[in-house]
Legacy VTK file of the C-alpha trace (Angstrom):
# vtk DataFile Version 3.0
C-alpha trace
ASCII
DATASET POLYDATA
POINTS 319 float
-16.142 -21.158 -7.586
-15.410 -21.920 -3.923
-11.888 -20.509 -4.284
-13.197 -17.269 -5.802
-15.762 -16.984 -2.995
-12.999 -17.469 -0.435
-10.937 -14.786 -2.175
-13.826 -12.303 -2.123
-14.707 -13.083 1.498
-11.050 -12.646 2.452
-10.901 -9.283 0.693
-14.060 -8.179 2.479
-12.721 -9.190 5.894
-9.386 -7.475 5.230
-11.125 -4.274 4.150
-13.352 -4.193 7.229
-10.412 -5.067 9.465
-8.221 -2.332 8.013
-10.958 0.274 8.410
-11.673 -0.747 12.008
-7.979 -0.760 12.921
-7.362 2.712 11.447
-10.341 4.211 13.261
-9.480 2.537 16.563
-5.820 3.524 16.353
-6.659 7.144 15.499
-9.132 7.307 18.401
-6.472 5.919 20.750
-3.920 8.403 19.425
-6.252 11.323 20.086
-6.914 10.110 23.627
-3.159 9.855 24.207
-2.667 13.360 22.742
-0.590 12.087 19.841
-0.195 14.913 17.342
-2.275 14.858 14.157
1.014 15.023 12.254
2.304 11.770 13.758
-1.133 10.165 13.413
-1.271 10.938 9.712
2.348 10.012 9.098
2.431 6.689 10.967
-1.069 5.453 11.869
-2.778 6.176 8.543
0.318 5.011 6.653
0.541 1.715 8.526
-3.226 1.353 8.779
-3.967 1.502 5.067
-1.133 -0.974 4.495
-2.269 -3.369 7.228
-4.006 -5.812 4.819
-0.798 -6.086 2.777
1.151 -6.621 5.991
-0.889 -9.508 7.409
-1.259 -11.195 4.014
2.458 -10.990 3.193
3.579 -12.159 6.643
1.008 -14.967 6.597
2.088 -15.980 3.081
5.758 -15.985 4.113
5.031 -18.188 7.119
2.815 -20.475 5.022
5.508 -21.184 2.456
4.117 -18.933 -0.286
6.865 -16.313 -0.743
5.732 -15.478 -4.267
2.404 -14.236 -2.895
4.193 -12.333 -0.110
6.430 -10.401 -2.507
3.931 -10.254 -5.365
1.349 -8.738 -3.039
3.663 -5.789 -2.261
4.934 -5.209 -5.789
1.460 -5.618 -7.299
-0.097 -3.330 -4.683
2.396 -0.568 -5.457
1.614 -0.834 -9.158
-2.144 -0.896 -8.509
-1.958 2.027 -6.067
-0.546 4.318 -8.739
-2.050 3.103 -11.991
-5.422 1.788 -10.777
-6.275 3.837 -7.679
-4.859 7.198 -8.720
-6.028 6.547 -12.260
-9.574 6.020 -10.988
-9.346 9.015 -8.638
-8.092 11.322 -11.408
-10.847 10.077 -13.717
-13.413 11.085 -11.095
-11.939 14.580 -10.673
-8.789 16.419 -11.711
-6.176 16.057 -8.952
-4.403 19.406 -8.617
-1.589 18.987 -6.116
0.833 21.131 -4.133
4.300 19.915 -5.207
5.999 21.031 -1.976
3.676 18.880 0.131
4.454 15.770 -1.905
8.051 16.226 -3.072
9.789 14.382 -0.248
7.427 11.384 -0.291
7.463 11.231 -4.096
11.249 11.069 -4.141
11.188 8.542 -1.270
8.971 6.205 -3.308
11.624 6.180 -6.048
14.411 5.641 -3.503
12.559 2.767 -1.773
11.869 1.141 -5.145
15.529 1.362 -6.146
16.613 -0.075 -2.769
14.289 -3.028 -3.370
15.691 -3.576 -6.865
19.291 -3.483 -5.636
18.626 -5.874 -2.750
16.682 -8.160 -5.101
19.742 -8.660 -7.311
20.706 -11.599 -5.121
17.521 -13.433 -6.084
15.817 -13.055 -2.721
15.403 -10.996 0.434
17.087 -12.222 3.597
17.127 -10.965 7.163
19.997 -8.563 6.458
17.924 -7.051 3.641
14.989 -6.854 6.044
17.122 -4.938 8.535
18.140 -2.485 5.798
14.484 -1.922 4.841
13.473 -1.275 8.451
16.437 1.024 9.159
15.635 3.093 6.077
11.988 3.263 7.200
13.026 4.406 10.678
15.308 7.030 9.164
12.538 8.270 6.869
9.975 8.542 9.688
12.449 10.312 11.966
13.467 12.724 9.223
9.859 13.449 8.256
8.704 14.035 11.822
11.690 16.150 12.875
11.434 18.415 9.841
7.684 18.926 10.214
6.878 19.010 13.929
7.884 22.647 14.506
6.679 24.122 11.258
3.512 24.602 9.279
5.120 23.102 6.184
2.966 21.910 3.275
3.968 18.296 3.949
3.105 18.640 7.648
-0.331 19.985 6.734
-0.771 17.061 4.338
-0.084 14.408 6.986
-2.437 16.148 9.413
-5.095 16.252 6.705
-4.653 12.500 6.120
-5.587 11.880 9.753
-8.531 14.293 9.520
-9.780 12.548 6.377
-10.800 9.467 8.405
-14.332 10.025 9.643
-16.386 8.443 12.455
-13.684 7.358 14.886
-14.801 5.725 18.178
-15.599 8.209 20.950
-15.298 5.991 24.034
-12.489 3.866 25.458
-14.598 0.717 25.109
-15.346 1.287 21.437
-11.729 2.266 20.769
-10.398 -0.985 22.226
-13.142 -2.979 20.508
-12.320 -1.426 17.121
-8.613 -2.244 17.460
-9.202 -5.831 18.610
-11.902 -6.446 16.005
-9.727 -4.951 13.296
-6.808 -7.223 14.164
-9.029 -10.322 14.308
-10.638 -9.517 10.947
-7.241 -8.894 9.370
-5.830 -12.198 10.625
-8.938 -14.162 9.673
-9.231 -12.392 6.330
-5.626 -13.159 5.412
-6.162 -16.866 6.092
-9.311 -16.990 3.974
-7.823 -14.919 1.153
-4.651 -17.013 0.976
-6.673 -20.215 0.869
-8.687 -18.897 -2.063
-5.669 -17.412 -3.870
-3.588 -20.600 -3.655
-6.606 -22.655 -4.736
-7.131 -20.443 -7.800
-3.454 -20.717 -8.765
-3.580 -24.508 -8.498
-6.878 -24.909 -10.350
-5.897 -22.703 -13.298
-2.277 -23.809 -13.440
-0.835 -20.310 -13.015
1.915 -19.194 -10.678
1.266 -17.951 -7.165
3.316 -14.889 -8.096
0.759 -13.968 -10.769
-2.144 -14.318 -8.333
-0.272 -12.292 -5.716
0.586 -9.541 -8.171
-2.984 -9.145 -9.421
-5.942 -10.543 -7.479
-4.347 -10.442 -4.026
-2.667 -7.082 -4.631
-5.884 -5.370 -5.727
-7.804 -6.913 -2.848
-5.364 -5.713 -0.205
-5.260 -2.232 -1.771
-8.934 -1.513 -1.073
-8.225 0.674 2.020
-6.020 2.921 -0.133
-8.751 2.936 -2.774
-11.361 4.027 -0.228
-9.247 6.835 1.250
-8.044 8.157 -2.115
-11.418 8.073 -3.883
-13.186 9.735 -0.939
-10.465 12.394 -0.799
-10.822 12.973 -4.543
-14.595 13.350 -4.218
-14.020 15.936 -1.451
-11.514 17.787 -3.690
-8.645 16.932 -1.319
-6.196 16.027 -4.076
-3.047 16.204 -1.948
-4.526 13.686 0.500
-5.524 11.319 -2.320
-2.030 11.345 -3.809
-0.202 11.518 -0.459
-2.086 8.444 0.779
-0.813 6.415 -2.177
2.760 7.676 -1.846
2.818 6.898 1.877
1.304 3.467 1.332
3.893 2.582 -1.321
6.725 3.605 1.010
5.315 1.500 3.854
4.658 -1.441 1.536
8.274 -1.687 0.419
10.107 -0.744 3.598
7.815 -1.966 6.383
5.940 -4.918 4.895
8.808 -6.488 2.984
11.082 -5.668 5.902
8.874 -7.417 8.453
8.029 -10.317 6.123
11.675 -11.016 5.228
12.648 -10.691 8.887
10.094 -13.368 9.796
11.014 -15.648 6.888
13.583 -15.040 4.098
11.846 -14.520 0.758
13.109 -15.903 -2.563
11.995 -13.837 -5.564
10.193 -15.226 -8.589
12.125 -14.691 -11.813
9.212 -12.804 -13.403
9.263 -10.204 -10.632
12.930 -9.494 -11.301
12.609 -9.445 -15.071
9.284 -7.617 -15.428
7.207 -6.594 -12.434
9.817 -4.602 -10.521
10.445 -2.565 -13.669
6.715 -1.953 -14.037
6.669 -0.772 -10.406
9.579 1.599 -11.031
8.037 2.862 -14.270
4.711 3.630 -12.550
6.507 5.500 -9.753
8.615 7.565 -12.178
5.544 8.361 -14.281
3.664 9.610 -11.214
6.587 11.734 -9.984
6.964 13.343 -13.401
3.292 14.312 -13.402
3.442 15.638 -9.836
6.607 17.681 -10.117
6.219 18.903 -13.697
2.483 19.064 -14.404
1.396 19.623 -10.759
-1.846 17.798 -11.478
-3.368 14.560 -12.688
-5.983 15.354 -15.305
-8.757 13.052 -16.391
-6.698 12.231 -19.487
-3.812 11.251 -17.211
-6.217 9.163 -15.131
-7.459 7.305 -18.202
-3.845 6.812 -19.312
-2.978 5.324 -15.923
-5.981 2.980 -16.080
-5.100 1.837 -19.600
-1.523 1.262 -18.466
-2.819 -0.938 -15.652
-4.997 -2.917 -18.062
-1.938 -3.397 -20.279
0.116 -4.547 -17.269
-2.520 -7.126 -16.284
-2.827 -8.313 -19.895
0.924 -8.823 -20.219
0.988 -10.521 -16.805
-1.605 -13.113 -17.801
-0.670 -13.579 -21.455
3.125 -13.374 -21.443
4.135 -14.261 -17.876
1.293 -16.544 -16.751
LINES 1 320
319 0 1 2 3 4 5 6 7 8 9 10 11 12 13 14 15 16 17 18 19 20 21 22 23 24 25 26 27 28 29 30 31 32 33 34 35 36 37 38 39 40 41 42 43 44 45 46 47 48 49 50 51 52 53 54 55 56 57 58 59 60 61 62 63 64 65 66 67 68 69 70 71 72 73 74 75 76 77 78 79 80 81 82 83 84 85 86 87 88 89 90 91 92 93 94 95 96 97 98 99 100 101 102 103 104 105 106 107 108 109 110 111 112 113 114 115 116 117 118 119 120 121 122 123 124 125 126 127 128 129 130 131 132 133 134 135 136 137 138 139 140 141 142 143 144 145 146 147 148 149 150 151 152 153 154 155 156 157 158 159 160 161 162 163 164 165 166 167 168 169 170 171 172 173 174 175 176 177 178 179 180 181 182 183 184 185 186 187 188 189 190 191 192 193 194 195 196 197 198 199 200 201 202 203 204 205 206 207 208 209 210 211 212 213 214 215 216 217 218 219 220 221 222 223 224 225 226 227 228 229 230 231 232 233 234 235 236 237 238 239 240 241 242 243 244 245 246 247 248 249 250 251 252 253 254 255 256 257 258 259 260 261 262 263 264 265 266 267 268 269 270 271 272 273 274 275 276 277 278 279 280 281 282 283 284 285 286 287 288 289 290 291 292 293 294 295 296 297 298 299 300 301 302 303 304 305 306 307 308 309 310 311 312 313 314 315 316 317 318
């Protein structure tokens, strides 16, 4: 019971920390006259992935690489099947394919890069450098192609920044939000990892399984908040774009930084099952976006059932 309480407290601290950091960073960006495009592309993308970042880096440094990698892979699966499934169940998500095409394709590319680099059984510092170089190339390409045009994708990234409400209005509150957010994220990651490792030990299951499920869902709550609120406001492109951006950052930035800090061996189950589930979820989403141009409630229910099936197989077959 104590371990589950620690897990829940850690999730709560991470969620509050992520929200505070996003709001503080956006307020600082506006004061520094950073464009809404860059704010949506970088700050919201990194901000919603900040819980995954601190948890994975902390897990890598603490000698729990299975949680570090499982957190990223599980979050990417949950982002698509659980979060978009829930959002589409709330309201039909009709999207503009042009605004999402590049990021949708990039999710597939980033997933394939991960799978190729994972063939060696782990991620080293050279792999980390490749992840970060690809991320830098993607951000440069996205910003350069959008900064001088009113393209659908540029409007989407600006809308992602506008979607965040109630940012601090004074310098003092801006600094306080950033500092508080960082402290909550660091403290939350410590508490969550303590609970997650304790649960794995008490129930005799692998740390990879806990990272792929409980930890992954917990660190995905910022994406859940942004996407569900966007769906309720009928901003379907923002709901879907938030998930696509988060999945790109998770693979390229979080695994890149984590493996740079500490090389990460991969659990056999991730190579044989979970990475394929991640790729399958990404391909399924891209097919819906580019062919159907919407996620209906039936699609949402299908995504949710697929996530239930993934969790069931994870616990029953690969526990």
